N, C-alpha and C positions, 0 to 999 in steps of 0.2 A: 101360526096359531098359538095362542097363549096356553101354557101348559097348566094341567090341573095338579094341585099340590097334594103331597102325601105327608103322613105324620113323621116320616123318617128323613125329613129335609130333602126329599127328592121330589122332582116334578116331572111329569111325563106328558108329552104332547104328541101330535100326529108326526111332527117333523123332527123333534129333538127331545132330549132328556136333560134335566138338571139334577146333578148329584154332588155329594162331597168329593173333594180332591183326593186323588190317589198318587202315590209316589211315581207310578208309571206315567202320570201326566206331565211330569216335570219339563221334559223337552218341548212339549207342545205349548206349555205356559211360557217358557222362554221365547219360543218362536213368536207367539203373539205379542209379547213385550217388545221384541226386536223389530217388529213390523208395524209398530204404532205410528200411523201416518200423521197423527196430531202432535207429535213431538217435534222432531226436526227432520222432515221427510227428505230434504236435500242431502243431509249427511247420511241418513240411513240408506238411501239409494246408492250412495257413492262409496261408503266405507263399511265393509262387513264387520270390522272391529268396533264400529260404533253401535251396530246392532247387538253385539255381544255385551257391550257396556250397558245398554239399555236393559238387557236381560238380567245382568248381574245387579243392576240397581234395584230390582225387586226381589232379590234372593232371600232377604230376611223373612219374606212371607212364606215361600215354599220350603225353606230350610228350617225355620224356627217356629212358625205358627201355621202349619198346613191344615190343622183342624178347622181353621177359620176361613178356609177357601172353598169355592164352589165352582164346578165345571159344567159347561153346556156341551153336549155332544150329539152328533147325528151319524148313525151308521158306524159308531166307533171312532169317529174323528172329533177331535176338540174343536169347537167353533166359537167358544166364548169362555170367559172366566171371570170370577170375582175374587180379588185379593182383599181379605178382611183382616182386621185386627181388633180384639176386644179392648185393648188398653193402649191408647195412642202414645202415652208418655213412655211406656215400656218399649214400644215399637221404635220410637225415636232413638232410644239408647241403643237398640239392636242395630239400627241403621247406621249409627255413628261408629259402631265397633265392627260388627260382622261384615256388613256391606262395604264399609271403607277399607277394611283389611283385605277383603276379597279382591276388590277392584285394584288396590295397590299391588297386590301379589300378581295378578294377571298382567297388569301394566309392565311390571319389572321383568316378567318372564316372557313377554312378547305375545301375550294372549289377545291383544288388540291391534297387532301389527304395528305400523308406524302411525301413531295417533295424532295426525296433523290437526285434528278437530278439538283436541282435548283442552287446550288453553281457553279457548272462547267458551267452551261448554262449562268448564269449571267457573270461569268468570261470571257466566250468566247465572249459575246456581248460587253464587255467593254475593251477588250484587244486592244492595239493600233495596227494600221495596220503596216505591214512590210515595204511597200513602200507607198508613198503619192498617194492618189486618185486624178484622173485628175479633173480639175475644171469644173463644170457644170454651165454655165451662166444662172442664174435664169430669166433673161429677155428673153433669146433665147429658153430655154427649161424649162419653169416653171412647167409643168405638169409631173406626173409620173404615173406608173401603176405596178400592179402585176397581173399575169395571171395564172390560173390553170384549168386543164382539167382532168376529171376522166381518169385514165390510160386505161380503156377499150374503150374510145372514141377518142383517140389521132390518128393523121394522117388522120382525115376525114374533114379537113377544118374548125374545130371549132375554133381553135386559130386565124386563119386569119379572120374569121367572127367577132370575138369579138374585135380584133384589129381595123378592118375597121369601126365597129360601134362606137368604142371609138374615132377614129380620126375624124369621121363626127360630133360627139358630141362636140369635142374640137373646130373644125372649126366653129361650130354654136355659140360657146361661144367667139370666136375671140382669142383663145389661140395660141400663136406663135409656140409652139412645145412641145415635151415631151422627157423624158429620162427614162431609166430603167437599173437595174443592173442584171447581170446574172453570176452565179458562175460556175466554171469549172466542179464541180461534177454534174451539171445539164446539161450534153452534149446535151440532146434533145432540151432543151430550147435555148442553144447557136446556134445550127443548125437552129432552127426555126426562130430566129430573124435575122440571116444572110440571110436566104431564103426570109424573108419577106422584106428584103431591107433596114434594118436600118443601120445607119452609126456607126462605132466603134469609139468612142471618145478617148478611152484609156483603160488601165488596171492598176491594182494594186494588191498587194499580202497582205493576212491577215491570221491569225490563226483561225481555227475553231474546236470546239470539236463536234465530230459527234455522241457522245454517248458512245464511247469506247476508242477513242484515239484522239490526236490533229493532225491536218493535215494542210498543207499549201494550201490555195485556191487561184487560179487566178480569180479575178473579173473583168469582162468586162463591161464597161459603153457604152450602146447603146443610140443613140439620133435620133430624126427625127424632121426636121423643117417642119411646116405645112404652113408657110407664103408663100412659093413659089410653093406648090403643088396644 
């Protein structure tokens, strides 16, 4: 059931509630990130260290900008989250410092165990794109987001409620708009963003190592302007 919205950025439905992030949600958010089956499911199922790496990869959201995050919960359990940022340029700097330093520290102290997967993952993250990504105007679409919902809770309106709460939050901050990226292997996400009415700015191609092989991914850039809504 789609939740009804409230003025305090919360949404309430018969099955779930959407609310702002709390520090007590940190471990649940990390678990959702580590269980992302659209990343590298083979590596995630085989290496617990890789799941920790995935969780650390989004640490700049819950450590440095938790006020831009939203949680979906049911009976006190976190079933979905939206990781947001109002200024993508600032977030990229945080990721290059905070996140990089955290992952390096955990790697050196054994936090990821024996990372047999690391070389190919890093190579995949650094390989140049096949075609050029479309330009995203930082003045028009400065914010961005990542959204994740527990697979057992999809198709119940949770994603829409999270997105709507985030849009209300951005409007309250005077943010002009937002953008996000969706990969072709995440077909459910692609379908959801189109159904939600986001505009497709463009696409580009890149190489991705899925844990067993290299594949070519079509990445779609979605945007929404909030200034006219």
